[in-house]
C-alpha positions in Angstrom: 19.4 -4.2 -73.1 22.7 -4.5 -71.3 24.4 -7.6 -70.2 25.7 -8.0 -66.6 29.2 -9.6 -66.5 29.8 -11.2 -63.1 33.6 -11.9 -62.6 33.7 -13.0 -59.0 35.1 -16.3 -57.9 32.6 -19.0 -59.0 30.9 -19.7 -55.6 30.4 -16.0 -55.0 29.4 -15.3 -58.6 26.7 -18.0 -58.5 25.2 -16.5 -55.3 25.3 -13.0 -56.7 23.7 -14.1 -60.0 20.9 -15.7 -57.9 20.4 -12.4 -56.0 20.2 -10.6 -59.4 17.5 -13.0 -60.6 15.6 -12.7 -57.4 15.7 -8.9 -57.9 14.1 -9.2 -61.3 17.1 -9.4 -63.7 16.5 -12.0 -66.5 18.9 -15.0 -66.3 19.9 -14.6 -70.0 21.2 -11.2 -69.2 23.7 -12.5 -66.6 27.0 -13.8 -67.8 29.3 -15.5 -65.2 33.0 -15.6 -66.0 35.3 -15.6 -63.0 38.4 -13.6 -63.5 40.0 -15.0 -60.3 40.1 -18.6 -59.2 40.5 -19.4 -55.5 43.2 -22.1 -54.9 43.6 -23.5 -51.4 47.1 -24.0 -50.0 48.3 -26.6 -47.5 49.5 -24.7 -44.5 50.8 -25.5 -41.1 50.8 -23.1 -38.1 51.4 -23.4 -34.4 48.3 -21.8 -32.9 49.3 -22.4 -29.2 50.3 -18.7 -28.7 47.5 -17.2 -30.8 45.0 -15.0 -28.9 42.8 -13.9 -31.8 42.4 -13.9 -35.6 41.7 -11.3 -38.3 39.2 -12.1 -41.0 38.7 -9.7 -43.9 36.9 -12.0 -46.4 34.6 -15.0 -46.5 37.2 -16.8 -48.6 39.4 -16.9 -45.5 36.7 -18.7 -43.6 36.1 -21.1 -46.4 39.8 -22.0 -46.2 40.1 -21.9 -42.4 42.8 -24.2 -41.0 41.4 -27.1 -39.0 43.1 -25.8 -35.9 40.9 -22.7 -36.0 37.5 -24.3 -36.5 35.4 -24.4 -33.3 38.4 -23.0 -31.4 36.5 -20.2 -29.7 39.2 -17.6 -30.5 38.1 -13.9 -30.8 37.8 -13.1 -34.5 38.0 -9.4 -35.6 36.0 -9.3 -38.8 35.2 -7.0 -41.7 31.5 -6.9 -42.6 28.3 -8.3 -41.0 27.9 -11.3 -43.3 31.6 -12.3 -42.8 31.0 -12.0 -39.0 28.0 -14.3 -39.2 29.9 -16.9 -41.1 32.8 -16.7 -38.6 30.3 -17.4 -35.8 29.1 -20.4 -37.7 32.8 -21.6 -37.8 32.9 -21.6 -34.0 34.7 -18.3 -33.5 33.7 -15.5 -31.1 33.3 -13.0 -33.9 33.0 -9.2 -33.8 32.2 -7.0 -36.7 34.9 -4.3 -36.6 33.9 -2.3 -39.6 32.9 -2.4 -43.3 36.4 -2.2 -44.7 39.9 -3.4 -43.9 40.8 0.2 -43.2 38.1 0.5 -40.6 39.3 -2.8 -39.0 42.8 -1.4 -38.8 41.5 1.8 -37.1 39.5 -0.3 -34.7 42.4 -2.5 -33.8 44.6 0.6 -33.1 42.0 1.8 -30.6 41.4 -1.4 -28.7 45.0 -2.8 -29.1 44.2 -6.5 -28.3 46.9 -8.3 -26.3 48.8 -11.3 -27.5 49.5 -12.7 -31.0 46.9 -12.1 -33.7 46.8 -14.0 -37.0 45.4 -12.6 -40.2 44.0 -15.5 -42.2 44.1 -14.2 -45.8 44.8 -14.8 -49.5 48.1 -14.1 -51.2 46.6 -10.6 -52.2 45.2 -8.4 -49.5 44.1 -4.8 -49.3 46.1 -4.1 -46.1 49.0 -6.2 -44.9 48.2 -5.9 -41.2 51.6 -7.3 -40.2 53.5 -4.5 -41.9 50.8 -1.9 -41.1 51.3 -2.4 -37.3 55.0 -3.0 -37.5 56.7 -1.2 -34.6 53.5 -1.0 -32.5 52.3 -3.0 -29.5 50.1 -5.1 -31.8 51.6 -8.4 -32.8 50.2 -9.7 -36.1 51.3 -12.5 -38.3 50.0 -13.4 -41.8 48.7 -16.9 -42.5 48.1 -17.2 -46.3 45.7 -20.1 -46.9 44.8 -19.5 -50.6 45.9 -17.9 -53.8 43.7 -15.6 -56.0 44.8 -16.8 -59.4 44.0 -14.8 -62.5 42.0 -16.6 -65.3 41.6 -15.6 -68.9 38.1 -14.6 -70.0 36.0 -17.0 -72.0 35.8 -16.3 -75.8 32.1 -15.5 -75.3 33.0 -12.8 -72.9 35.8 -11.4 -75.0 33.5 -11.2 -78.0 30.9 -9.4 -75.9 33.3 -6.8 -74.7 34.8 -6.2 -78.1 31.4 -5.9 -79.8 30.8 -2.5 -78.2 27.5 -3.5 -76.7 26.6 -2.1 -73.3 27.9 -4.3 -70.5 27.5 -3.7 -66.7 30.5 -5.0 -64.8 30.2 -5.3 -61.0 33.7 -5.2 -59.4 33.9 -6.2 -55.7 37.6 -5.9 -54.9 40.8 -4.1 -55.9 42.3 -7.4 -56.9 39.6 -8.2 -59.4 39.7 -4.6 -60.7 43.4 -4.7 -61.2 43.1 -8.0 -63.2 40.1 -6.8 -65.2 41.0 -3.2 -66.0 44.5 -4.0 -67.4 42.8 -5.9 -70.3 43.0 -4.0 -73.6 39.4 -3.3 -74.4 37.6 0.0 -75.2 35.6 0.5 -72.0 33.8 3.7 -73.0 30.6 1.9 -73.8 30.6 -0.1 -70.6 29.5 0.6 -67.0 31.5 -0.4 -63.9 29.6 -0.8 -60.6 32.2 -0.8 -57.9 32.3 -1.5 -54.2 34.6 1.4 -53.2 36.3 4.5 -54.3 39.6 2.6 -54.4 38.2 0.2 -56.9 36.8 3.1 -58.9 40.3 4.5 -59.4 41.2 1.5 -61.6 38.1 1.9 -63.6 38.7 5.6 -64.1 42.2 4.8 -65.4 40.8 2.1 -67.7 38.3 4.6 -69.2 34.9 3.2 -68.3 32.1 5.3 -69.7 30.2 5.3 -66.4 31.3 4.4 -62.9 28.9 3.9 -60.1 30.1 3.5 -56.5 27.8 1.5 -54.2 26.6 3.4 -51.1 28.1 0.7 -48.8 30.9 -1.8 -49.4 28.8 -4.9 -49.4 27.0 -7.2 -51.9 23.5 -5.8 -51.0 24.5 -2.3 -51.8 26.1 -3.5 -55.1 22.8 -5.2 -56.0 20.9 -2.1 -55.1 23.1 -0.1 -57.4 22.8 -2.5 -60.3 19.1 -3.2 -60.4 17.8 0.4 -60.8 20.5 0.9 -63.5 19.1 -2.1 -65.4 15.5 -0.8 -65.1 16.5 2.6 -66.3 18.3 1.2 -69.3 15.4 -1.2 -70.0 12.9 1.7 -69.9 
């Protein structure tokens, strides 16, 4: 039977592990070892001229500056669950797409007036400030946290080196970059990835099997993993 290695930041990893268990995966088959640690930053920003914010991850909402909580600003979000969390933070949130690219395309069409702030980590899929440079859209970055790489635990390293089948869910290009540069033989292992962009890193690393979820969200990732486990178990 394969092991599932969950490498998300710890809060997200624990939630996903619970989802796996609820879907029937045995707890002893789930190994949590975050490859990225989310470290908050102390930031200051003058929000007096801001007319809206961009939210591309839940981590941004978990590290939302005090000046934006319950502020009632329009929030242009990626994903339905992120949009719901933004509403809970007191923002007037709109789901503008399932990916950062879809958000960029939507912003280009509606062209919101006034200054927009992208609340984000030090690594982001699209730098919206540069992406819209020279256009009517005015966007500034506000980096509120770092995604810091962490070494894998000895238990995880032994598992990957042993050549046993391991299923590795990868939810972002940042985690894929960090994970796939490690010098292991990936041919016995399976990557379940959230997008084609993430899949490219796994292809380069040489994973034996790569499965792309039908939608770029946690539910689709879960739906891709559980049948895979059942097939392998059978």
